[in-house]
C-alpha positions in Angstrom: 9.8 10.3 4.4 9.8 5.9 4.2 7.4 2.8 4.0 4.7 2.8 7.4 5.3 -0.7 7.9 1.3 -1.5 9.5 0.0 -3.0 12.1 -4.2 -4.1 12.7 -4.8 -1.9 15.4 -2.6 1.3 14.1 -4.3 0.6 10.2 -7.4 2.2 11.2 -6.2 5.2 13.2 -3.7 6.0 10.6 -6.3 5.7 7.3 -8.9 7.8 9.2 -5.9 11.0 9.5 -4.9 10.9 6.1 -6.7 11.6 2.5 -4.8 9.6 0.2 -2.7 6.2 1.0 -1.3 3.4 -0.7 -1.0 0.3 1.1 0.9 -2.8 -0.3 0.1 -5.8 1.4 3.2 -8.1 1.1 5.4 -11.3 2.3 9.7 -11.5 2.7 8.7 -15.4 1.0 7.4 -13.7 -1.7 9.4 -13.1 -5.2 7.4 -10.2 -6.9 6.6 -8.8 -3.3 9.8 -8.4 -2.8 11.2 -6.6 -6.4 8.5 -4.0 -5.5 10.0 -3.2 -2.2 12.1 -0.7 -3.6 9.0 0.9 -6.0 7.5 1.7 -3.1 10.4 3.1 -0.9 10.6 5.2 -4.6 6.8 6.3 -3.9 7.1 7.0 0.0 9.6 9.8 -0.9 8.1 11.1 -4.0 4.4 11.4 -2.6 5.7 12.7 0.8 3.3 15.1 2.1 0.7 14.0 -0.4 0.3 10.3 -0.3 0.6 7.7 2.7 2.7 5.0 1.1 2.2 1.7 3.6 2.9 -2.0 3.6 1.1 -4.8 5.8 3.2 -7.9 6.0 0.4 -11.0 5.4 1.6 -13.3 7.5 1.8 -10.9 10.9 -1.6 -9.3 9.9 -3.8 -11.7 8.6 -7.2 -9.8 9.6 -6.1 -6.8 7.6 -5.3 -9.2 4.2 -9.1 -10.7 4.9 -10.2 -6.9 5.4 -9.4 -5.8 1.7 -9.9 -9.4 0.7 -6.5 -9.8 -0.7 -6.1 -13.6 -2.1 -2.8 -12.6 -4.6 0.7 -10.7 -3.6 1.1 -8.3 -3.7 -1.9 -6.0 -4.0 -1.9 -2.9 -3.4 -4.6 -0.9 -2.2 -5.8 2.3 -2.7 -7.3 4.3 -0.5 -9.1 7.8 -0.7 -10.3 9.0 2.7 -10.5 5.8 4.1 -12.3 4.1 1.2 -10.7 1.9 -1.4 -10.8 3.5 -4.8 -8.6 1.1 -6.5 -6.3 -1.8 -6.5 -3.0 -3.3 -8.8 -2.9 -7.5 -8.1 1.4 -7.5 -9.1 4.8 -5.8 -9.7 4.6 -2.8 -12.2 6.7 0.1 -12.3 6.2 2.8 -10.3 4.6 4.7 -13.9 1.7 2.5 -13.0 1.2 3.9 -9.0 2.1 7.3 -10.3 -1.1 7.5 -12.7 -3.3 6.0 -10.2 -1.6 8.4 -6.9 -2.1 11.5 -9.5 -4.9 11.0 -10.5 -6.4 11.2 -7.4 -4.5 14.2 -5.7 
């Protein structure tokens, strides 16, 4: 499965039916965000059927960024049953994200 690119209008519906999600708040002009892109794709494939891996473009969806208090990008927010339980700000290797996801599974 590939990374889902979410819009504001579909975000809540998607999270309601998802026990575990990792959402990358990013922008195309952000260098560290672009570096994180392949990591997110790799994790989407690795956690297919276990966790939703999604991206939200903060330029296109500023309301979602405000709702989650995203001040810097990339910010990766981890949600369990729709509630935030962790976040990472910055570009990290996949092992950092895997550790958070594995603890939540």
